[in-house]
C-alpha positions as CSV (number, residue, x, y, z in Angstrom):
1,M,-20.2,15.7,275.1
2,H,-18.5,13.7,277.9
3,S,-15.4,11.9,276.4
4,I,-16.8,9.0,274.4
5,K,-13.6,7.0,274.7
6,S,-13.9,6.7,278.4
7,C,-17.2,5.0,278.0
8,F,-15.9,2.0,276.1
9,C,-14.7,-1.2,277.8
10,S,-12.4,-4.0,276.6
11,S,-14.5,-7.0,277.5
12,K,-16.2,-8.9,274.7
13,P,-19.9,-7.9,274.2
14,R,-22.6,-10.5,274.0
15,Y,-24.0,-10.0,270.5
16,S,-25.8,-13.3,269.6
17,A,-29.2,-12.4,271.2
18,R,-29.1,-8.8,270.0
19,F,-28.0,-9.1,266.4
20,K,-31.5,-9.1,264.8
21,D,-32.5,-6.0,266.7
22,H,-29.2,-4.3,265.8
23,A,-29.7,-5.1,262.2
24,I,-33.2,-3.6,262.3
25,L,-31.9,-0.4,263.9
26,A,-29.1,-0.2,261.3
27,A,-31.7,-0.4,258.6
28,E,-33.8,2.3,260.2
29,T,-31.0,4.8,260.9
30,T,-27.8,6.2,259.3
31,F,-25.6,3.7,261.4
32,N,-24.4,0.4,260.1
33,V,-24.6,-2.8,262.2
34,N,-21.1,-2.4,263.6
35,E,-21.8,1.1,264.7
36,V,-25.0,0.1,266.4
37,E,-23.1,-2.6,268.3
38,A,-20.5,0.0,269.3
39,L,-23.3,2.3,270.5
40,H,-24.8,-0.5,272.5
41,V,-21.6,-0.7,274.6
42,L,-21.6,3.0,275.0
43,F,-25.3,2.9,276.0
44,E,-24.6,0.2,278.6
45,Q,-21.8,2.4,280.1
46,L,-24.0,5.5,280.3
47,S,-27.1,3.6,281.6
48,R,-25.3,2.5,284.7
49,S,-23.3,5.6,285.4
50,I,-25.8,6.5,288.2
51,I,-28.6,3.9,288.2
52,D,-27.8,0.4,287.0
53,D,-31.1,-0.5,285.3
54,G,-30.2,-0.5,281.5
55,L,-31.9,2.8,280.9
56,I,-30.6,6.3,280.6
57,H,-32.2,8.7,283.1
58,K,-32.0,12.5,282.8
59,E,-29.2,12.8,285.4
60,E,-27.1,10.2,283.5
61,F,-27.9,12.0,280.2
62,K,-26.8,15.4,281.6
63,L,-23.7,13.8,283.2
64,A,-22.7,12.6,279.7
65,L,-23.5,15.9,278.0
66,I,-22.2,18.5,280.5
67,N,-20.4,16.4,283.1
68,S,-23.0,17.4,285.7
69,K,-26.2,15.7,286.8
70,S,-27.5,18.8,288.6
71,K,-26.5,21.9,286.6
72,N,-29.4,23.7,285.1
73,N,-29.0,23.4,281.4
74,L,-31.9,24.2,279.1
75,F,-30.4,22.6,276.0
76,A,-29.6,19.3,277.9
77,D,-33.1,19.2,279.2
78,R,-34.6,19.8,275.7
79,L,-32.3,17.2,274.1
80,F,-33.4,14.6,276.8
81,E,-37.0,15.4,275.9
82,L,-36.4,14.8,272.2
83,F,-34.4,11.6,272.8
84,D,-37.2,10.3,275.1
85,L,-39.4,9.3,272.2
86,K,-41.8,7.3,274.4
87,K,-42.1,10.2,276.8
88,N,-41.7,7.9,279.8
89,G,-38.9,9.8,281.5
90,V,-36.1,7.5,280.4
91,I,-34.1,6.7,277.2
92,E,-34.1,3.1,276.0
93,F,-31.4,1.8,273.6
94,E,-33.6,2.0,270.5
95,E,-34.5,5.7,271.3
96,F,-30.8,6.4,271.9
97,V,-29.7,5.1,268.5
98,K,-32.6,6.6,266.5
99,S,-32.1,10.1,268.1
100,L,-28.3,10.0,267.9
101,S,-28.6,9.1,264.2
102,I,-29.7,12.7,263.6
103,F,-26.2,13.8,264.6
104,H,-24.4,11.5,262.2
105,P,-22.4,13.3,259.5
106,N,-24.3,11.3,256.8
107,T,-27.7,12.4,257.9
108,L,-29.5,14.8,255.6
109,D,-29.4,18.4,256.6
110,E,-33.2,18.5,256.2
111,D,-33.5,16.1,259.1
112,K,-31.0,18.1,261.2
113,I,-32.9,21.3,260.5
114,A,-36.2,19.8,261.5
115,F,-34.7,18.4,264.7
116,A,-33.1,21.7,265.6
117,F,-36.5,23.5,265.1
118,R,-38.1,21.1,267.5
119,L,-35.3,21.8,270.0
120,Y,-36.2,25.5,270.0
121,D,-40.0,24.9,270.0
122,L,-40.1,24.7,273.8
123,N,-43.9,24.8,274.0
124,H,-44.5,22.2,271.2
125,T,-46.7,24.5,269.2
126,G,-45.0,24.0,265.8
127,Y,-43.6,27.6,266.1
128,I,-40.7,29.3,267.7
129,E,-42.5,32.1,269.6
130,R,-41.1,35.3,271.0
131,D,-40.9,34.0,274.6
132,E,-39.2,30.8,273.5
133,L,-36.7,32.7,271.4
134,K,-35.9,35.0,274.3
135,E,-35.4,32.0,276.7
136,M,-33.1,30.3,274.3
137,V,-31.0,33.4,273.7
138,S,-30.7,33.9,277.5
139,A,-29.8,30.3,277.9
140,T,-27.1,30.5,275.2
141,L,-25.6,33.6,276.8
142,S,-25.7,32.1,280.3
143,E,-24.0,28.8,279.2
144,S,-21.3,30.9,277.5
145,D,-20.9,32.9,280.7
146,L,-22.1,36.0,278.9
147,Y,-24.6,38.2,280.6
148,L,-26.5,41.0,278.9
149,S,-29.2,43.3,280.2
150,D,-32.8,42.4,279.6
151,D,-33.1,45.3,277.1
152,A,-30.1,43.9,275.2
153,V,-31.6,40.5,275.0
154,E,-34.9,42.0,273.8
155,T,-33.0,43.8,271.1
156,I,-31.5,40.5,269.9
157,V,-35.0,38.9,269.9
158,E,-36.5,41.9,268.0
159,K,-33.7,41.9,265.4
160,T,-34.0,38.1,264.9
161,L,-37.8,38.2,264.4
162,W,-37.5,41.2,262.1
163,E,-35.0,39.2,259.9
164,V,-36.7,35.8,260.1
165,D,-40.4,36.3,260.6
166,L,-41.2,36.8,256.9
167,N,-45.0,36.8,257.3
168,G,-45.0,39.2,260.3
169,D,-47.1,37.0,262.6
170,G,-44.6,37.4,265.5
171,K,-43.3,33.8,265.5
172,I,-41.0,31.6,263.4
173,D,-42.5,28.7,261.5
174,L,-40.6,25.7,260.0
175,E,-40.3,27.2,256.6
176,E,-39.0,30.5,258.0
177,W,-36.5,28.5,260.1
178,K,-35.3,26.7,257.0
179,E,-34.7,30.0,255.3
180,M,-32.8,31.3,258.3
181,V,-30.6,28.2,258.4
182,A,-29.9,28.5,254.6
183,R,-28.6,32.0,255.3
184,N,-26.7,30.9,258.4
185,P,-25.6,27.3,258.1
186,S,-23.6,27.6,261.3
187,L,-26.9,27.4,263.2
188,I,-26.9,23.6,262.7
189,K,-23.2,23.1,263.0
190,N,-23.6,21.4,266.4
191,M,-26.1,19.0,264.9
192,T,-23.2,17.0,263.4
193,L,-20.8,14.9,265.6
194,P,-17.9,13.8,263.4
195,Y,-16.8,10.9,265.6
196,L,-20.1,9.0,265.0
197,R,-18.7,8.2,261.5
198,E,-15.5,6.8,263.0
199,I,-16.7,4.7,266.0
200,T,-15.7,1.3,264.5
201,L,-12.4,2.8,263.1
202,A,-11.4,4.5,266.3
203,F,-12.4,1.4,268.3
204,P,-11.6,-1.7,266.1
205,H,-12.4,-3.9,269.0
206,F,-16.0,-3.9,267.9
207,V,-15.2,-5.2,264.4
208,M,-12.9,-7.9,265.8
209,T,-15.4,-9.2,268.3
210,T,-18.7,-8.9,266.4
211,E,-20.6,-12.0,265.4
212,V,-22.0,-10.3,262.3
213,P,-21.0,-12.3,259.2
214,D,-18.2,-10.7,257.2
215,S,-20.5,-10.2,254.2
216,K,-22.6,-7.8,256.3
217,L,-19.7,-5.7,257.7
218,V,-19.8,-2.1,256.4
219,F,-16.7,-0.1,256.8
220,Q,-16.7,3.7,256.5
221,T,-13.6,5.6,255.7
222,A,-12.9,8.6,257.8
223,N,-12.5,11.8,256.0
């Protein structure tokens, strides 16, 4: 992801009017109040990187993820769709925090596995079907600058389905996906962003300027 440090500013954020909403978001996600406040500053930076309207548009999202607003990237497009909980073409702050919470190191693997399954379920059918699997394999290879023949890609798809499609219906359901991840934990490695645990530690400015009462501060120790 685009360097998170470059998105933070040194001016004092205005927390008073937002504290209640931030406390609610903290209660509904893996983040604590200070982390939500830090994320709000990040959100403000991202949401005005191209269009200054307090919302993250797809071009801004892709710019943050892959440092390009125009490059075709299937994964960036799918992530944007999943972050856009209201399906209105933009990401609001609440959606940003709730979706990003999935990537927190303290979030349960079960939630990460379910999110990753939805990422691969391109057609929103509740299954990862053959054509979706082939498209994701091709996208992964392309984004790694690796190019295989169509026959080679088909071989990968066939082998994957043979290993994962336990009931033989030609597609992967959520339970089969869970079994696959259990055998190959690296499949959800990218679902964890370690720096999300360390935002307030790496940027103590947020702790020093917050208007949250001391009794409500929650500090997390970096591993």
